[in-house]
C-alpha positions as CSV (number, residue, x, y, z in Angstrom):
1,X,-12.5,25.9,12.6
2,X,-9.6,26.9,10.3
3,X,-10.6,28.6,7.0
4,X,-8.8,28.4,4.3
5,X,-9.2,30.7,1.0
6,X,-9.5,30.0,-2.3
7,X,-9.3,32.1,-5.3
8,X,-10.5,30.2,-8.9
9,X,-9.4,31.2,-12.8
10,X,-11.8,29.8,-15.2
11,X,-15.8,29.6,-14.7
12,X,-16.1,27.7,-18.0
13,X,-17.9,24.1,-17.5
14,X,-14.7,22.7,-15.6
15,X,-14.5,25.9,-13.1
16,X,-18.2,26.0,-12.9
17,X,-18.0,22.4,-11.9
18,X,-15.3,22.9,-9.2
19,X,-17.6,25.7,-7.6
20,X,-21.1,23.6,-7.2
21,X,-19.0,20.5,-6.0
22,X,-17.2,22.5,-3.6
23,X,-20.4,24.2,-2.7
24,X,-22.1,20.9,-2.1
25,X,-19.5,19.3,-0.4
26,X,-17.8,22.1,1.4
27,X,-19.4,20.7,5.3
28,X,-17.9,17.4,4.5
29,X,-14.6,18.7,3.6
30,X,-15.2,20.7,6.7
31,X,-16.1,17.3,8.3
32,X,-13.5,15.2,7.5
33,X,-10.6,17.8,7.2
34,X,-11.5,20.6,9.9
35,X,-10.8,23.0,7.5
36,X,-13.4,25.4,5.8
37,X,-12.5,25.7,2.4
38,X,-13.7,29.7,0.9
39,X,-14.0,30.7,-2.4
40,X,-13.1,34.8,-2.4
41,X,-12.8,35.5,-6.2
42,X,-13.4,33.7,-9.4
43,X,-11.8,35.0,-12.7
44,X,-14.0,34.5,-15.6
45,X,-13.7,35.4,-19.4
46,X,-17.7,36.9,-19.6
47,X,-19.8,37.6,-16.7
48,X,-22.4,36.1,-18.8
49,X,-20.6,33.1,-20.6
50,X,-22.7,29.6,-20.5
51,X,-22.0,27.4,-17.8
52,X,-23.6,24.8,-16.7
53,X,-23.7,26.0,-12.9
54,X,-23.8,29.8,-11.7
55,X,-21.5,31.3,-9.8
56,X,-22.0,33.8,-7.2
57,X,-22.5,37.0,-9.4
58,X,-20.1,39.4,-6.7
59,X,-17.2,36.8,-6.7
60,X,-16.6,37.2,-9.9
61,X,-14.4,39.0,-11.6
62,X,-13.0,39.4,-15.2
63,X,-9.1,39.9,-14.1
64,X,-6.8,37.2,-13.0
65,X,-4.6,39.4,-11.2
66,X,-7.3,39.9,-9.0
67,X,-7.2,36.6,-7.7
68,X,-3.2,36.2,-7.9
69,X,-1.9,39.1,-6.0
70,X,-5.5,39.3,-3.3
71,X,-3.2,38.7,-0.2
72,X,-5.9,37.3,1.5
73,X,-6.0,34.4,-1.0
74,X,-4.3,31.3,-0.1
75,X,-4.5,28.6,-3.3
76,X,-5.2,29.8,-6.4
77,X,-6.9,26.9,-8.8
78,X,-6.4,27.3,-12.5
79,X,-8.6,25.7,-15.0
80,X,-7.7,28.2,-17.8
81,X,-6.3,25.3,-20.2
82,X,-3.3,25.6,-22.2
83,X,0.1,26.5,-22.2
84,X,-0.1,30.6,-22.9
85,X,-1.7,32.9,-20.1
86,X,-2.1,29.8,-17.8
87,X,1.7,29.1,-17.6
88,X,2.3,33.1,-16.5
89,X,-1.1,32.7,-14.2
90,X,0.3,29.5,-12.5
91,X,3.8,31.2,-12.4
92,X,2.6,34.6,-11.1
93,X,0.9,32.7,-7.9
94,X,3.3,30.5,-7.3
95,X,6.2,33.0,-7.0
96,X,3.2,35.1,-4.8
97,X,4.0,32.0,-2.4
98,X,0.8,30.8,-2.9
99,X,-0.1,26.9,-3.5
100,X,-1.8,26.2,-7.0
101,X,-3.9,23.5,-8.3
102,X,-4.1,22.5,-11.5
103,X,-5.9,20.8,-14.1
104,X,-3.4,21.5,-16.6
105,X,-1.7,18.3,-18.3
106,X,-0.7,19.9,-21.1
107,X,1.2,23.2,-19.3
108,X,3.1,20.1,-17.1
109,X,4.3,18.0,-19.8
110,X,5.2,21.3,-21.7
111,X,6.6,23.0,-18.5
112,X,6.4,20.9,-15.7
113,X,10.5,21.3,-14.1
114,X,9.8,24.7,-14.4
115,X,6.9,25.0,-12.6
116,X,8.4,22.8,-9.7
117,X,11.4,24.6,-9.7
118,X,9.0,27.6,-9.0
119,X,6.9,25.9,-6.6
120,X,10.0,24.7,-5.0
121,X,12.0,28.3,-4.8
122,X,8.8,30.0,-3.4
123,X,8.5,27.2,-0.4
124,X,4.6,26.6,-1.9
125,X,3.2,22.9,-3.6
126,X,1.6,22.4,-6.9
127,X,-1.2,19.8,-6.9
128,X,-2.5,18.6,-10.1
129,X,-4.4,15.3,-9.8
130,X,-7.0,16.3,-11.7
131,X,-4.6,16.5,-14.7
132,X,-4.0,12.6,-15.4
133,X,-7.7,10.5,-15.7
134,X,-10.1,12.7,-14.3
135,X,-11.6,10.9,-11.2
136,X,-9.1,8.0,-11.1
137,X,-6.7,9.0,-7.7
138,X,-3.8,8.1,-9.4
139,X,-0.9,10.9,-9.2
140,X,-1.9,10.7,-5.3
141,X,-1.8,6.4,-5.5
142,X,1.3,6.6,-7.6
143,X,3.3,9.4,-5.2
144,X,2.1,8.2,-1.6
145,X,0.3,4.8,-1.7
146,X,3.1,3.4,-4.2
147,X,5.6,5.4,-2.6
148,X,7.4,1.9,-1.5
149,X,6.9,0.4,-5.0
150,X,9.6,0.3,-7.6
151,X,7.5,0.1,-11.4
152,X,8.2,-2.0,-14.2
153,X,5.2,-1.0,-16.1
154,X,2.2,1.1,-16.3
155,X,-0.5,1.1,-19.1
156,X,-3.1,3.8,-19.5
157,X,-6.5,4.1,-20.8
158,X,-6.2,8.3,-20.3
159,X,-8.4,9.6,-23.4
160,X,-12.5,8.8,-22.8
161,X,-13.0,10.5,-26.7
162,X,-10.5,7.5,-28.0
163,X,-12.1,5.1,-26.1
164,X,-15.4,6.1,-27.0
165,X,-14.9,6.0,-30.4
166,X,-13.3,2.8,-30.2
167,X,-16.3,1.2,-28.2
168,X,-18.4,2.4,-30.8
169,X,-16.3,1.3,-34.1
170,X,-15.9,-2.3,-31.7
171,X,-19.4,-2.8,-30.7
172,X,-21.3,-1.5,-34.1
173,X,-18.5,-2.1,-37.0
174,X,-18.8,1.4,-37.9
175,X,-16.1,3.8,-39.9
176,X,-14.2,6.0,-37.6
177,X,-15.1,9.4,-39.1
178,X,-18.9,8.3,-38.3
179,X,-18.5,7.7,-35.4
180,X,-16.3,10.6,-34.7
181,X,-18.9,13.2,-36.2
182,X,-21.5,11.1,-33.4
183,X,-18.8,11.7,-30.7
184,X,-18.0,15.9,-31.9
185,X,-22.2,16.2,-31.5
186,X,-22.9,14.3,-28.0
187,X,-19.7,16.7,-26.9
188,X,-17.5,14.0,-26.6
189,X,-14.5,15.3,-28.6
190,X,-14.0,19.0,-29.4
191,X,-14.7,20.4,-33.1
192,X,-10.9,20.3,-34.0
193,X,-10.1,16.7,-32.1
194,X,-6.8,16.5,-33.3
195,X,-5.1,16.5,-29.6
196,X,-7.4,13.3,-28.8
197,X,-7.7,11.5,-31.9
198,X,-4.0,12.1,-33.0
199,X,-2.6,10.7,-29.4
200,X,-1.4,14.1,-27.9
201,X,-3.5,14.4,-24.8
202,X,-2.6,10.5,-23.9
203,X,0.9,11.5,-24.3
204,X,0.5,14.2,-21.8
205,X,-1.0,12.4,-19.8
206,X,1.4,9.2,-20.1
207,X,4.3,11.5,-19.7
208,X,3.4,13.0,-16.2
209,X,3.2,9.2,-15.3
210,X,6.5,8.0,-16.4
211,X,8.1,11.4,-14.7
212,X,6.1,11.0,-11.3
213,X,7.0,7.0,-11.7
214,X,10.5,6.8,-12.4
215,X,12.1,10.2,-10.8
216,X,13.3,12.2,-13.8
217,X,11.3,14.5,-15.9
218,X,10.1,12.9,-19.4
219,X,10.4,15.5,-22.1
220,X,7.1,15.1,-24.6
221,X,9.1,15.4,-27.3
222,X,10.7,11.8,-26.4
223,X,7.4,10.0,-26.3
224,X,6.3,7.7,-29.5
225,X,2.9,9.1,-30.4
226,X,0.4,7.6,-32.7
227,X,-3.0,8.3,-33.0
228,X,-6.8,6.0,-33.9
229,X,-7.3,7.5,-37.5
230,X,-6.0,4.8,-39.7
231,X,-7.7,2.6,-38.0
232,X,-10.7,0.7,-40.1
233,X,-13.5,-1.1,-38.9
234,X,-11.8,-4.3,-40.6
235,X,-8.7,-3.9,-38.0
236,X,-11.5,-4.1,-34.9
237,X,-13.1,-6.7,-36.4
238,X,-9.4,-9.0,-37.6
239,X,-8.8,-8.4,-34.0
240,X,-11.5,-9.8,-32.3
241,X,-11.0,-12.8,-34.3
242,X,-7.7,-13.5,-33.1
243,X,-8.5,-12.6,-29.6
244,X,-7.7,-8.9,-29.4
245,X,-9.6,-5.5,-28.9
246,X,-7.8,-2.2,-29.9
247,X,-7.4,0.4,-27.7
248,X,-5.5,3.2,-27.3
249,X,-3.0,2.6,-24.8
250,X,-0.3,4.9,-23.1
251,X,2.8,2.3,-21.6
252,X,5.5,2.8,-19.9
253,X,8.2,0.2,-19.2
254,X,11.4,-0.4,-18.4
255,X,13.5,-1.2,-21.2
256,X,16.2,-3.7,-21.4
257,X,19.8,-3.0,-21.8
258,X,21.7,-5.3,-24.8
259,X,22.6,-7.7,-22.5
260,X,18.9,-8.8,-22.1
261,X,18.6,-8.0,-18.3
262,X,16.3,-6.0,-16.7
263,X,17.2,-2.5,-16.0
264,X,16.8,-1.9,-12.0
265,X,14.6,0.8,-11.6
266,X,15.7,4.0,-10.1
267,X,19.2,5.7,-11.0
268,X,20.5,5.0,-14.3
269,X,16.7,3.5,-15.4
270,X,16.0,3.5,-19.1
271,X,12.4,3.4,-20.0
272,X,10.0,3.3,-23.0
273,X,7.3,5.7,-23.2
274,X,4.7,5.5,-26.1
275,X,1.5,6.0,-27.0
276,X,-0.1,3.7,-29.7
277,X,-3.7,1.8,-31.1
278,X,-2.9,-1.7,-29.5
279,X,-3.9,-4.6,-29.8
280,X,-5.1,-6.0,-26.2
281,X,-6.0,-9.6,-25.2
282,X,-9.5,-9.8,-24.9
283,X,-9.3,-11.4,-21.6
284,X,-7.4,-8.8,-20.0
285,X,-8.8,-6.0,-17.7
286,X,-8.1,-3.2,-19.6
287,X,-9.8,-4.7,-22.5
288,X,-13.6,-4.2,-20.8
289,X,-12.7,-0.6,-20.1
290,X,-15.5,0.8,-22.7
291,X,-16.8,4.2,-23.5
292,X,-15.9,7.5,-22.1
293,X,-14.3,5.1,-18.4
294,X,-10.1,5.1,-18.2
295,X,-8.3,2.6,-17.0
296,X,-4.3,2.7,-15.6
297,X,-2.4,-0.4,-15.1
298,X,0.1,-0.2,-13.1
299,X,3.0,-3.2,-12.3
300,X,4.8,-2.9,-9.9
301,X,7.3,-4.4,-6.6
302,X,6.2,-5.6,-4.1
303,X,2.4,-4.6,-4.9
304,X,2.2,-6.9,-8.4
305,X,-0.5,-5.7,-10.7
306,X,-3.0,-3.2,-9.6
307,X,-5.9,-1.2,-11.6
308,X,-7.2,2.1,-11.1
309,X,-10.5,2.7,-13.0
310,X,-13.2,5.6,-13.0
311,X,-14.3,8.5,-15.4
312,X,-11.2,10.2,-17.0
313,X,-13.1,13.6,-18.0
314,X,-16.1,15.7,-17.5
315,X,-17.1,18.2,-14.9
316,X,-17.4,16.2,-12.2
317,X,-14.7,14.0,-12.1
318,X,-12.5,16.7,-12.8
319,X,-14.3,18.5,-9.6
320,X,-13.7,15.6,-7.6
321,X,-9.8,15.5,-8.2
322,X,-9.5,19.2,-7.5
323,X,-11.8,19.0,-4.6
324,X,-9.1,16.2,-3.4
325,X,-6.0,18.8,-4.0
326,X,-7.8,21.6,-2.4
327,X,-8.1,19.6,0.6
328,X,-4.7,18.4,0.6
329,X,-3.4,21.9,0.3
330,X,-6.0,23.2,2.8
331,X,-4.4,20.7,5.4
332,X,-0.9,21.6,4.3
333,X,-1.4,25.6,4.7
334,X,-2.8,25.3,8.5
335,X,-0.3,22.5,9.0
336,X,2.2,24.2,7.8
337,X,3.9,21.3,5.8
338,X,3.9,22.4,2.5
339,X,6.7,20.3,1.6
340,X,5.0,17.2,3.2
341,X,4.9,15.3,-0.1
342,X,6.6,17.2,-2.6
343,X,4.9,17.6,-6.2
344,X,7.6,16.1,-7.5
345,X,10.7,14.3,-6.2
346,X,13.6,14.5,-8.6
347,X,15.2,11.4,-7.4
348,X,16.7,9.7,-10.2
349,X,19.0,10.4,-13.5
350,X,17.5,8.4,-16.2
351,X,16.8,8.0,-20.3
352,X,13.8,7.3,-22.4
353,X,15.1,4.6,-25.1
354,X,14.3,5.7,-28.8
355,X,11.0,4.2,-29.6
356,X,13.0,2.4,-32.3
357,X,14.7,0.0,-29.5
358,X,12.1,-1.4,-28.3
359,X,10.3,-4.7,-28.9
360,X,7.1,-6.5,-29.1
361,X,5.0,-8.8,-30.7
362,X,3.4,-6.7,-34.0
363,X,0.2,-6.7,-36.0
364,X,0.7,-5.7,-39.8
365,X,-2.2,-5.1,-42.1
366,X,-1.2,-5.2,-46.2
367,X,-3.1,-4.6,-49.0
368,X,-2.6,-6.4,-52.0
369,X,-3.1,-7.3,-55.0
370,X,-5.1,-11.0,-54.8
371,X,-2.0,-13.4,-57.1
372,X,0.0,-16.0,-56.8
373,X,3.5,-15.4,-54.8
374,X,2.2,-12.4,-52.8
375,X,2.6,-14.0,-49.2
376,X,5.7,-15.4,-50.0
377,X,7.3,-12.3,-51.2
378,X,6.4,-10.9,-47.9
379,X,7.5,-13.8,-45.5
380,X,11.2,-13.4,-47.5
381,X,11.3,-9.8,-46.3
382,X,9.9,-10.4,-42.8
383,X,12.7,-13.5,-42.5
384,X,15.1,-11.4,-44.3
385,X,14.8,-8.9,-41.4
386,X,14.5,-11.6,-39.0
387,X,11.1,-11.6,-37.9
388,X,9.3,-14.8,-37.1
389,X,5.7,-14.9,-38.7
390,X,3.3,-15.9,-35.9
391,X,-0.3,-16.2,-37.9
392,X,-2.0,-15.1,-41.3
393,X,-5.3,-14.3,-42.4
394,X,-6.4,-13.6,-45.6
395,X,-10.7,-13.4,-46.1
396,X,-12.1,-15.0,-48.8
397,X,-14.3,-13.2,-51.0
398,X,-12.9,-9.9,-50.7
399,X,-14.8,-7.3,-52.9
400,X,-11.9,-5.2,-54.9
401,X,-8.8,-4.8,-56.8
402,X,-6.7,-5.8,-53.5
403,X,-7.7,-8.1,-50.7
404,X,-6.3,-7.4,-46.8
405,X,-3.6,-9.5,-46.0
406,X,-3.1,-9.9,-41.4
407,X,0.0,-11.1,-40.1
408,X,0.9,-11.3,-36.4
409,X,3.8,-11.7,-35.5
410,X,6.1,-13.3,-32.8
411,X,8.2,-10.5,-30.7
412,X,10.6,-8.4,-32.9
413,X,12.4,-4.7,-32.5
414,X,10.4,-2.3,-33.9
415,X,13.4,-1.1,-35.6
416,X,13.3,-4.3,-37.8
417,X,9.8,-3.7,-38.3
418,X,9.7,-0.7,-39.8
419,X,12.8,-2.0,-42.0
420,X,10.7,-4.6,-43.2
421,X,7.5,-2.4,-43.7
422,X,9.2,-0.1,-46.0
423,X,10.8,-3.0,-48.3
424,X,7.3,-4.3,-48.3
425,X,5.9,-0.9,-49.5
426,X,8.0,-1.3,-52.5
427,X,6.8,-4.6,-53.9
428,X,4.8,-4.0,-56.7
429,X,1.8,-6.0,-55.0
430,X,1.4,-4.1,-52.1
431,X,-1.0,-1.5,-52.7
432,X,-1.8,1.5,-50.6
433,X,-1.1,2.5,-46.9
434,X,-0.1,-0.5,-44.3
435,X,-1.2,-0.5,-40.9
436,X,1.3,-1.7,-37.8
437,X,0.3,-2.2,-34.4
438,X,1.9,-3.0,-31.4
439,X,0.8,-6.8,-29.7
440,X,0.9,-6.2,-25.5
441,X,0.6,-9.6,-23.9
442,X,1.2,-7.9,-20.5
443,X,4.2,-10.4,-19.9
């Protein structure tokens, strides 16, 4: 039986969860892989910090260098988070020739090319299954199981906090602020929820999926990001009446060039990458993904459509993904095949098109003074912009000085919609902010 030694950096909720899972399932992993994974050291912030599972006292150290510089440790697991000291730790471990396992999507999103280059230069590998969608093995699926596929569209519900909030708003008709406060109380949302509710966490993960699927690194600054703060119970209710559910959706799609023909995947691929609250048809499988669960919908050739569903966060889901990477790393080390499956294969040149160049159907919610001629004025502006209205909804007996006006459009460019929306906002009868959401029909 071959033994592989592991050093862990981070012993809080996630770190202790990984440690516990490894102790519980080490014999199972050993039986299935033929290798024994042994934790030699765990770097922690404090010996007595709160953690859901105990870590053996003799293994703990307060200095991460004790882990990275130990010559007997072959795999370093980084579970610190963030892009500061975590980057220093990961680079130091890679430069020392150690395999690295990380769950850090923010780090990969910001510094992926540098980290992958460091791993390649050192002749080692970087494993990151836990960085996207927690317990769903989506990284390995795209990189290995679907290696023979071209990816035309990928859609992901990849932030459990937002999905929980939207699920509660849909079921109960509750306002965003009230549900967010509950999510914070239950531990589903951080004290500062901005990373989640403003869409940035989902953007980190969506960018990683886009990069992996299309073979060139997607700069996170090129991703269009919108969060869920502007959504109201009214939007949820009207979406339901129109046959849709609102989800925070990360999307990666092949873009169409000016001649209208689909871009071929591979060299020169043009893709759109975005995160936005999106109207999803109630009959589509993604509409039924609720609470803190995640799902990734992949459409490609030759596989067609496939869905990957499970828990997207939490100590147990993350531990499952980290154990998978540890087993892979252990097998690669014992068999001398560290480059069998590269961490990231830069196999193509490509472009992320500006979001203004994308097109879809749209949901537009306005607040207007209830008087004759308003709908005609709005319709005229949309018509001038070349935008066709599919339906209009205006509720009766709405209290207040203004009433909501909901418009669903046929397919239009985002640039045209933004221009028309700005013109509509200048109308004297239009009051307060509007809301513009894409509608995804998966066709």
